[in-house]
C-alpha positions in Angstrom: -0.1 0.2 -0.1 3.3 2.7 1.1 4.5 2.3 -2.9 1.0 2.6 -4.0 -0.3 6.0 -2.1 4.0 7.0 -3.1 3.3 6.8 -6.6 -0.5 7.9 -6.8 0.4 10.9 -4.8 4.1 12.1 -5.9 4.5 10.5 -9.8 0.9 10.8 -10.8 0.0 13.8 -8.3 -3.2 11.8 -7.3 -4.8 11.7 -3.7 -6.0 8.5 -2.3 -9.9 7.9 -3.0 -12.5 7.3 -0.5 -15.0 4.5 -1.7 -18.0 6.6 -1.9 -15.9 8.8 -4.5 -15.3 6.2 -6.5 -18.0 3.6 -7.2 -16.9 2.6 -10.8 -13.3 1.4 -9.0 -15.4 -1.2 -7.2 -16.9 -2.8 -10.3 -15.1 -4.8 -12.3 -14.9 -4.4 -16.4 -18.6 -5.4 -17.4 -18.4 -8.7 -18.9 -14.8 -10.0 -17.3 -14.8 -12.7 -15.4 -13.4 -11.8 -11.8 -10.1 -12.6 -10.4 -9.7 -16.6 -9.1 -9.8 -16.0 -5.0 -6.4 -18.3 -4.2 -6.2 -20.9 -1.8 -3.4 -21.3 0.8 -2.2 -24.1 -1.7 -2.2 -22.0 -4.7 -0.8 -19.1 -3.0 3.1 -18.7 -4.8 4.3 -15.7 -3.1 6.7 -14.9 -5.9 3.8 -14.9 -8.0 1.6 -12.3 -6.1 0.6 -9.2 -6.6 1.7 -8.2 -3.2 5.1 -9.5 -3.6 5.8 -7.7 -6.8 4.5 -4.3 -5.8 6.8 -4.7 -2.6 9.5 -5.1 -5.1 9.0 -2.4 -7.2 8.5 -0.2 -4.1 11.9 -1.5 -2.9 13.7 -0.7 -6.5 12.1 2.3 -6.9 13.0 3.3 -3.5 16.6 2.3 -3.7 16.8 4.3 -7.1 15.3 7.0 -5.8 17.3 7.1 -2.5 20.4 6.9 -4.9 19.7 9.8 -7.0 19.2 11.5 -3.8 22.3 10.9 -2.3 24.4 13.3 -3.3 21.5 15.9 -1.6 21.6 14.3 1.4 18.3 13.0 1.3 16.4 10.2 1.5 12.9 9.7 -0.5 11.0 10.1 2.6 13.0 13.3 3.5 12.3 14.6 -0.2 8.4 13.5 0.5 8.6 16.1 3.4 10.1 18.6 1.6 7.2 17.9 -1.6 4.5 18.1 0.9 5.4 21.3 2.5 6.4 22.8 -0.7 2.9 21.8 -2.3 1.0 23.0 1.1 -0.7 19.7 1.3 0.4 19.7 5.0 1.7 21.9 7.7 1.8 19.8 10.9 4.3 16.3 11.6 0.8 15.0 12.1 -0.8 15.5 8.6 3.1 14.3 6.8 2.9 11.1 9.2 -1.0 10.5 7.1 0.1 11.6 3.7 3.3 10.0 3.7 2.5 6.9 5.6 5.0 6.9 8.4 5.4 6.6 11.9 5.2 9.9 14.4 9.2 8.3 15.7 10.7 8.3 11.8 9.2 11.6 10.9 10.3 13.1 14.3 14.1 12.3 13.4 13.2 13.1 9.8 12.1 16.5 10.8 15.3 16.9 13.1 17.5 16.2 10.3 15.7 18.8 8.5 15.7 21.2 10.9 19.9 20.9 11.5 20.1 21.1 7.5 18.0 24.5 8.2 15.7 23.4 5.2 12.6 23.5 7.6 11.6 25.4 10.4 9.3 24.2 12.9 6.9 27.4 14.4 4.2 27.4 17.0 1.3 27.7 15.8 -0.6 30.5 16.2 -4.0 29.3 16.8 -3.0 26.8 19.2 0.6 27.4 21.1 0.5 24.0 21.7 0.5 22.6 18.2 3.4 23.1 16.0 3.7 23.7 12.4 5.9 23.4 9.7 7.6 26.0 7.3 9.7 24.9 4.1 12.7 27.7 4.2 14.0 29.0 1.0 16.9 26.7 0.9 14.4 23.9 1.5 12.3 25.1 -1.7 15.9 25.2 -4.0 16.9 22.0 -3.0 13.2 20.6 -3.8 13.8 22.3 -7.3 17.2 21.0 -7.6 16.1 17.3 -7.1 13.2 17.0 -8.6 14.6 16.4 -12.1 16.0 13.3 -10.4 12.5 11.8 -9.2 11.0 13.3 -13.0 13.6 10.6 -14.3 12.7 7.7 -12.1 9.3 7.8 -12.4 10.1 8.2 -16.1 12.6 5.3 -15.8 9.6 3.4 -14.2 7.4 3.5 -17.2 10.1 2.8 -20.1 8.0 1.5 -22.8 4.3 2.0 -21.3 1.7 3.2 -23.8 -0.4 5.7 -22.6 -3.0 3.2 -22.0 -1.1 1.4 -20.4 -0.4 3.7 -17.5 -3.3 4.8 -17.6 -4.4 1.3 -17.1 -1.6 0.8 -14.3 -3.4 3.8 -12.4 -6.7 2.6 -12.6 -5.6 -0.9 -11.1 -3.7 1.0 -8.3 -6.5 2.8 -7.6 -8.7 0.1 -7.2 -6.9 -1.5 -4.9 -6.7 1.1 -3.2 -10.2 1.2 -2.7 -10.4 -2.4 -2.0 -8.0 -2.1 0.9 -9.5 1.2 2.5 
């Protein structure tokens, strides 16, 4: 599910859907036979969709981390900067929710980004108990510098896919998200 969310949010600019928002995603293609449910005896790990999605996730994360290594950012740190840049989140809690990260990992990543002068934590004016995050100009600049690496990786993962195939992959991943939501 993490790779689905990552791909949908960062590479395709999509938000996760609610079941009620996408009834057409629940329905199969008219006239097609639904996939056969596996039994434990039929299950082969290396042939499972989950295994293949996890493999893509690991390869994608590794490639992004490799491309970002010169900048000193991890894929999660880049995602934090991008979410702040796009104004999709302003608090650590919101970042955890949209990036599917646990609060401990988020705190460590935010500490690192703050030490580097890329973000700033400030007390919320409306609720002094709450912390808001601000992307500093140095963070914006680093994001702009590294964005081509993310785009290149996104393009590489879809090398040889047709426009229709990319649309199909997105639609199928959307259906999986709905199924698991």
